[in-house]
MOPAC internal coordinates of N, CA, C and O (Angstrom, degrees):
PM7 1SCF
backbone

  N    0.0000 0     0.00 0     0.00 0    0    0    0
  C    1.4613 1     0.00 0     0.00 0    1    0    0
  C    1.5169 1   108.74 1     0.00 0    2    1    0
  O    1.2310 1   120.80 1   -46.62 1    3    2    1
  N    1.2958 1   116.07 1   133.38 1    3    2    1
  C    1.4541 1   121.12 1  -179.45 1    5    3    2
  C    1.5216 1   110.06 1   -90.85 1    6    5    3
  O    1.2310 1   121.38 1   -36.32 1    7    6    5
  N    1.3094 1   114.96 1   143.68 1    7    6    5
  C    1.4573 1   120.63 1   179.61 1    9    7    6
  C    1.5205 1   109.78 1   -91.69 1   10    9    7
  O    1.2310 1   121.33 1    -9.18 1   11   10    9
  N    1.3185 1   115.06 1   170.82 1   11   10    9
  C    1.4652 1   119.68 1   179.28 1   13   11   10
  C    1.5207 1   111.00 1   -62.81 1   14   13   11
  O    1.2310 1   120.40 1   142.72 1   15   14   13
  N    1.3279 1   116.84 1   -37.28 1   15   14   13
  C    1.4615 1   120.29 1  -179.56 1   17   15   14
  C    1.5264 1   109.98 1   -63.91 1   18   17   15
  O    1.2310 1   120.41 1   135.68 1   19   18   17
  N    1.3220 1   116.81 1   -44.32 1   19   18   17
  C    1.4573 1   120.53 1   178.46 1   21   19   18
  C    1.5204 1   111.11 1   -63.53 1   22   21   19
  O    1.2310 1   120.31 1   140.07 1   23   22   21
  N    1.3216 1   117.00 1   -39.93 1   23   22   21
  C    1.4650 1   120.68 1   179.41 1   25   23   22
  C    1.5217 1   111.16 1   -65.27 1   26   25   23
  O    1.2310 1   120.20 1   139.55 1   27   26   25
  N    1.3243 1   117.23 1   -40.45 1   27   26   25
  C    1.4658 1   120.61 1  -179.25 1   29   27   26
  C    1.5234 1   112.21 1   -68.66 1   30   29   27
  O    1.2310 1   119.99 1   154.97 1   31   30   29
  N    1.3307 1   117.63 1   -25.03 1   31   30   29
  C    1.4591 1   121.14 1   178.28 1   33   31   30
  C    1.5217 1   112.34 1   -79.20 1   34   33   31
  O    1.2310 1   119.90 1   165.41 1   35   34   33
  N    1.3310 1   117.80 1   -14.59 1   35   34   33
  C    1.4623 1   121.70 1  -179.13 1   37   35   34
  C    1.5183 1   111.15 1   -74.76 1   38   37   35
  O    1.2310 1   121.39 1   -26.55 1   39   38   37
  N    1.3315 1   114.94 1   153.45 1   39   38   37
  C    1.4629 1   119.52 1   175.12 1   41   39   38
  C    1.5246 1   108.64 1   -78.30 1   42   41   39
  O    1.2310 1   121.08 1    -7.85 1   43   42   41
  N    1.3145 1   115.53 1   172.15 1   43   42   41
  C    1.4665 1   120.16 1   179.72 1   45   43   42
  C    1.5270 1   111.52 1   -61.87 1   46   45   43
  O    1.2310 1   120.89 1   140.62 1   47   46   45
  N    1.3346 1   115.90 1   -39.38 1   47   46   45
  C    1.4627 1   119.86 1  -179.66 1   49   47   46
  C    1.5287 1   110.89 1   -66.70 1   50   49   47
  O    1.2310 1   120.50 1   139.44 1   51   50   49
  N    1.3363 1   116.64 1   -40.56 1   51   50   49
  C    1.4616 1   120.42 1   179.16 1   53   51   50
  C    1.5258 1   110.37 1   -65.47 1   54   53   51
  O    1.2310 1   120.40 1   140.54 1   55   54   53
  N    1.3221 1   116.84 1   -39.46 1   55   54   53
  C    1.4644 1   120.73 1   178.21 1   57   55   54
  C    1.5236 1   110.68 1   -62.81 1   58   57   55
  O    1.2310 1   120.75 1   136.39 1   59   58   57
  N    1.3150 1   116.17 1   -43.61 1   59   58   57
  C    1.4649 1   119.83 1   179.97 1   61   59   58
  C    1.5235 1   110.62 1   -63.64 1   62   61   59
  O    1.2310 1   120.22 1   138.97 1   63   62   61
  N    1.3274 1   117.19 1   -41.03 1   63   62   61
  C    1.4615 1   120.82 1   179.13 1   65   63   62
  C    1.5268 1   111.14 1   -66.27 1   66   65   63
  O    1.2310 1   120.38 1   139.79 1   67   66   65
  N    1.3195 1   116.87 1   -40.21 1   67   66   65
  C    1.4634 1   121.16 1   178.42 1   69   67   66
  C    1.5205 1   110.64 1   -65.78 1   70   69   67
  O    1.2310 1   120.25 1   140.21 1   71   70   69
  N    1.3218 1   117.13 1   -39.79 1   71   70   69
  C    1.4665 1   121.17 1   178.53 1   73   71   70
  C    1.5249 1   110.53 1   -64.71 1   74   73   71
  O    1.2310 1   120.46 1   138.02 1   75   74   73
  N    1.3237 1   116.73 1   -41.98 1   75   74   73
  C    1.4693 1   120.69 1   179.27 1   77   75   74
  C    1.5217 1   110.40 1   -63.66 1   78   77   75
  O    1.2310 1   120.49 1   136.53 1   79   78   77
  N    1.3178 1   116.67 1   -43.47 1   79   78   77
  C    1.4615 1   121.12 1   179.53 1   81   79   78
  C    1.5305 1   111.02 1   -64.35 1   82   81   79
  O    1.2310 1   120.47 1   138.24 1   83   82   81
  N    1.3277 1   116.71 1   -41.76 1   83   82   81
  C    1.4620 1   120.61 1   179.25 1   85   83   82
  C    1.5231 1   111.16 1   -66.00 1   86   85   83
  O    1.2310 1   120.21 1   142.67 1   87   86   85
  N    1.3216 1   117.20 1   -37.33 1   87   86   85
  C    1.4659 1   120.71 1   178.26 1   89   87   86
  C    1.5262 1   110.88 1   -65.71 1   90   89   87
  O    1.2310 1   120.61 1   139.66 1   91   90   89
  N    1.3242 1   116.44 1   -40.34 1   91   90   89
  C    1.4631 1   119.91 1   177.96 1   93   91   90
  C    1.5292 1   110.61 1   -66.05 1   94   93   91
  O    1.2310 1   120.49 1   139.00 1   95   94   93
  N    1.3150 1   116.67 1   -41.00 1   95   94   93
  C    1.4652 1   120.74 1   177.84 1   97   95   94
  C    1.5158 1   110.44 1   -63.36 1   98   97   95
  O    1.2310 1   120.58 1   137.55 1   99   98   97
  N    1.3345 1   116.50 1   -42.45 1   99   98   97
  C    1.4571 1   120.90 1   178.80 1  101   99   98
  C    1.5249 1   110.74 1   -61.73 1  102  101   99
  O    1.2310 1   120.12 1   138.41 1  103  102  101
  N    1.3254 1   117.37 1   -41.59 1  103  102  101
  C    1.4611 1   120.88 1   177.86 1  105  103  102
  C    1.5261 1   110.96 1   -59.98 1  106  105  103
  O    1.2310 1   120.91 1   132.69 1  107  106  105
  N    1.3377 1   115.87 1   -47.31 1  107  106  105
  C    1.4670 1   119.56 1   179.63 1  109  107  106
  C    1.5222 1   111.44 1   -62.29 1  110  109  107
  O    1.2310 1   120.32 1   139.79 1  111  110  109
  N    1.3376 1   117.00 1   -40.21 1  111  110  109
  C    1.4647 1   120.07 1   179.61 1  113  111  110
  C    1.5224 1   111.37 1   -65.51 1  114  113  111
  O    1.2310 1   120.54 1   138.49 1  115  114  113
  N    1.3310 1   116.58 1   -41.51 1  115  114  113
  C    1.4660 1   119.49 1   178.43 1  117  115  114
  C    1.5193 1   111.14 1   -64.66 1  118  117  115
  O    1.2310 1   120.74 1   137.86 1  119  118  117
  N    1.3227 1   116.20 1   -42.14 1  119  118  117
  C    1.4576 1   120.54 1   178.55 1  121  119  118
  C    1.5234 1   110.13 1   -63.21 1  122  121  119
  O    1.2310 1   120.62 1   136.30 1  123  122  121
  N    1.3121 1   116.41 1   -43.70 1  123  122  121
  C    1.4600 1   121.44 1  -179.80 1  125  123  122
  C    1.5235 1   111.10 1   -65.92 1  126  125  123
  O    1.2310 1   119.95 1   143.61 1  127  126  125
  N    1.3162 1   117.70 1   -36.39 1  127  126  125
  C    1.4631 1   120.20 1  -179.07 1  129  127  126
  C    1.5234 1   111.61 1   -67.49 1  130  129  127
  O    1.2310 1   120.32 1   151.26 1  131  130  129
  N    1.3327 1   117.00 1   -28.74 1  131  130  129
  C    1.4545 1   120.33 1   178.85 1  133  131  130
  C    1.5284 1   112.45 1   -81.14 1  134  133  131
  O    1.2310 1   120.92 1   149.28 1  135  134  133
  N    1.3150 1   115.84 1   -30.72 1  135  134  133
  C    1.4570 1   118.65 1  -175.89 1  137  135  134
  C    1.5240 1   113.32 1   -93.74 1  138  137  135
  O    1.2310 1   120.34 1   151.66 1  139  138  137
  N    1.3200 1   116.96 1   -28.34 1  139  138  137
  C    1.4604 1   120.60 1  -179.61 1  141  139  138
  C    1.5221 1   109.50 1  -154.32 1  142  141  139
  O    1.2310 1   121.13 1    -2.14 1  143  142  141
  N    1.3067 1   115.44 1   177.86 1  143  142  141
  C    1.4583 1   120.85 1   179.52 1  145  143  142
  C    1.5239 1   111.16 1   -75.64 1  146  145  143
  O    1.2310 1   121.01 1   -40.77 1  147  146  145
  N    1.3247 1   115.67 1   139.23 1  147  146  145
  C    1.4592 1   120.78 1   174.67 1  149  147  146
  C    1.5233 1   109.29 1   -88.34 1  150  149  147
  O    1.2310 1   120.81 1   -37.66 1  151  150  149
  N    1.3244 1   116.06 1   142.34 1  151  150  149
  C    1.4650 1   119.35 1   175.99 1  153  151  150
  C    1.5189 1   111.11 1   -70.65 1  154  153  151
  O    1.2310 1   121.05 1   140.84 1  155  154  153
  N    1.3276 1   115.60 1   -39.16 1  155  154  153
  C    1.4615 1   120.98 1   179.80 1  157  155  154
  C    1.5258 1   109.49 1  -130.95 1  158  157  155
  O    1.2310 1   119.99 1   -87.63 1  159  158  157
  N    1.3257 1   117.63 1    92.37 1  159  158  157
  C    1.4663 1   120.48 1  -179.15 1  161  159  158
  C    1.5289 1   113.56 1   -62.69 1  162  161  159
  O    1.2310 1   120.12 1   157.96 1  163  162  161
  N    1.3248 1   117.38 1   -22.04 1  163  162  161
  C    1.4667 1   119.97 1  -178.82 1  165  163  162
  C    1.5270 1   111.95 1   -69.80 1  166  165  163
  O    1.2310 1   119.54 1   165.68 1  167  166  165
  N    1.3249 1   118.49 1   -14.32 1  167  166  165
  C    1.4625 1   121.21 1   178.81 1  169  167  166
  C    1.5260 1   111.82 1   -62.40 1  170  169  167
  O    1.2310 1   120.26 1   147.20 1  171  170  169
  N    1.3210 1   117.10 1   -32.80 1  171  170  169
  C    1.4688 1   120.15 1   178.46 1  173  171  170
  C    1.5226 1   109.29 1   -61.95 1  174  173  171
  O    1.2310 1   120.39 1   132.07 1  175  174  173
  N    1.3240 1   116.87 1   -47.93 1  175  174  173
  C    1.4645 1   121.48 1  -179.95 1  177  175  174
  C    1.5306 1   110.99 1   -62.88 1  178  177  175
  O    1.2310 1   120.34 1   138.20 1  179  178  177
  N    1.3282 1   116.96 1   -41.80 1  179  178  177
  C    1.4626 1   120.53 1  -179.35 1  181  179  178
  C    1.5251 1   111.04 1   -62.56 1  182  181  179
  O    1.2310 1   120.28 1   138.70 1  183  182  181
  N    1.3228 1   117.07 1   -41.30 1  183  182  181
  C    1.4645 1   120.36 1   179.48 1  185  183  182
  C    1.5215 1   111.87 1   -68.88 1  186  185  183
  O    1.2310 1   120.17 1   140.16 1  187  186  185
  N    1.3252 1   117.28 1   -39.84 1  187  186  185
  C    1.4750 1   119.93 1   177.37 1  189  187  186
  C    1.5204 1   110.30 1   -61.26 1  190  189  187
  O    1.2310 1   120.60 1   137.23 1  191  190  189
  N    1.3136 1   116.47 1   -42.77 1  191  190  189
  C    1.4730 1   120.17 1  -179.55 1  193  191  190
  C    1.5246 1   111.72 1   -68.77 1  194  193  191
  O    1.2310 1   120.13 1   144.07 1  195  194  193
  N    1.3320 1   117.36 1   -35.93 1  195  194  193
  C    1.4598 1   120.50 1   177.00 1  197  195  194
  C    1.5299 1   110.14 1   -62.88 1  198  197  195
  O    1.2310 1   120.66 1   135.47 1  199  198  197
  N    1.3191 1   116.35 1   -44.53 1  199  198  197
  C    1.4626 1   120.49 1   178.37 1  201  199  198
  C    1.5309 1   110.19 1   -61.49 1  202  201  199
  O    1.2310 1   120.15 1   138.45 1  203  202  201
  N    1.3187 1   117.32 1   -41.55 1  203  202  201
  C    1.4697 1   121.10 1   179.00 1  205  203  202
  C    1.5248 1   110.93 1   -64.16 1  206  205  203
  O    1.2310 1   120.06 1   139.06 1  207  206  205
  N    1.3280 1   117.49 1   -40.94 1  207  206  205
  C    1.4685 1   120.61 1   178.19 1  209  207  206
  C    1.5242 1   110.36 1   -62.13 1  210  209  207
  O    1.2310 1   120.62 1   135.66 1  211  210  209
  N    1.3185 1   116.42 1   -44.34 1  211  210  209
  C    1.4642 1   120.45 1  -178.79 1  213  211  210
  C    1.5207 1   110.47 1   -63.84 1  214  213  211
  O    1.2310 1   120.15 1   135.31 1  215  214  213
  N    1.3273 1   117.33 1   -44.69 1  215  214  213
  C    1.4674 1   120.26 1   179.49 1  217  215  214
  C    1.5227 1   111.37 1   -64.09 1  218  217  215
  O    1.2310 1   120.14 1   144.81 1  219  218  217
  N    1.3173 1   117.35 1   -35.19 1  219  218  217
  C    1.4610 1   121.01 1   177.71 1  221  219  218
  C    1.5214 1   110.61 1   -64.44 1  222  221  219
  O    1.2310 1   120.31 1   134.36 1  223  222  221
  N    1.3217 1   117.02 1   -45.64 1  223  222  221
  C    1.4640 1   120.97 1   179.74 1  225  223  222
  C    1.5198 1   110.42 1   -64.88 1  226  225  223
  O    1.2310 1   120.04 1   139.34 1  227  226  225
  N    1.3342 1   117.52 1   -40.66 1  227  226  225
  C    1.4678 1   120.64 1   178.16 1  229  227  226
  C    1.5239 1   110.57 1   -62.45 1  230  229  227
  O    1.2310 1   120.08 1   139.13 1  231  230  229
  N    1.3139 1   117.46 1   -40.87 1  231  230  229
  C    1.4670 1   120.99 1   179.86 1  233  231  230
  C    1.5234 1   110.95 1   -68.06 1  234  233  231
  O    1.2310 1   120.12 1   140.49 1  235  234  233
  N    1.3352 1   117.38 1   -39.51 1  235  234  233
  C    1.4583 1   120.64 1   177.77 1  237  235  234
  C    1.5264 1   110.49 1   -60.68 1  238  237  235
  O    1.2310 1   120.95 1   137.01 1  239  238  237
  N    1.3387 1   115.78 1   -42.99 1  239  238  237
  C    1.4631 1   119.60 1   179.27 1  241  239  238
  C    1.5185 1   111.31 1   -66.75 1  242  241  239
  O    1.2310 1   120.57 1   142.70 1  243  242  241
  N    1.3201 1   116.52 1   -37.30 1  243  242  241
  C    1.4666 1   120.80 1   178.37 1  245  243  242
  C    1.5251 1   110.36 1   -63.34 1  246  245  243
  O    1.2310 1   120.27 1   136.45 1  247  246  245
  N    1.3260 1   117.08 1   -43.55 1  247  246  245
  C    1.4635 1   120.25 1   179.96 1  249  247  246
  C    1.5209 1   111.45 1   -70.10 1  250  249  247
  O    1.2310 1   119.98 1   145.27 1  251  250  249
  N    1.3132 1   117.65 1   -34.73 1  251  250  249
  C    1.4617 1   120.93 1   179.52 1  253  251  250
  C    1.5289 1   111.26 1   -69.30 1  254  253  251
  O    1.2310 1   120.34 1   151.43 1  255  254  253
  N    1.3187 1   116.96 1   -28.57 1  255  254  253
  C    1.4567 1   121.34 1  -179.79 1  257  255  254
  C    1.5250 1   112.27 1   -73.73 1  258  257  255
  O    1.2310 1   119.98 1   158.45 1  259  258  257
  N    1.3400 1   117.64 1   -21.55 1  259  258  257
  C    1.4636 1   120.89 1  -178.23 1  261  259  258
  C    1.4939 1   112.72 1   -79.04 1  262  261  259
  O    1.2310 1   120.10 1   180.00 1  263  262  261

């Protein structure tokens, strides 16, 4: 799991790639939760929060650039 400090040190391209990967993981976890039991149900929450953190940092950078 990446921390906020690690996320803030990433470039814009790295953040976008991490967000895409987290979204794909979240999709697979949601699909798996509907079809079978998840070993760790908390992974869904962790991925949602990671995506939210990344979007927050991207928005902060967007506003700072204006």
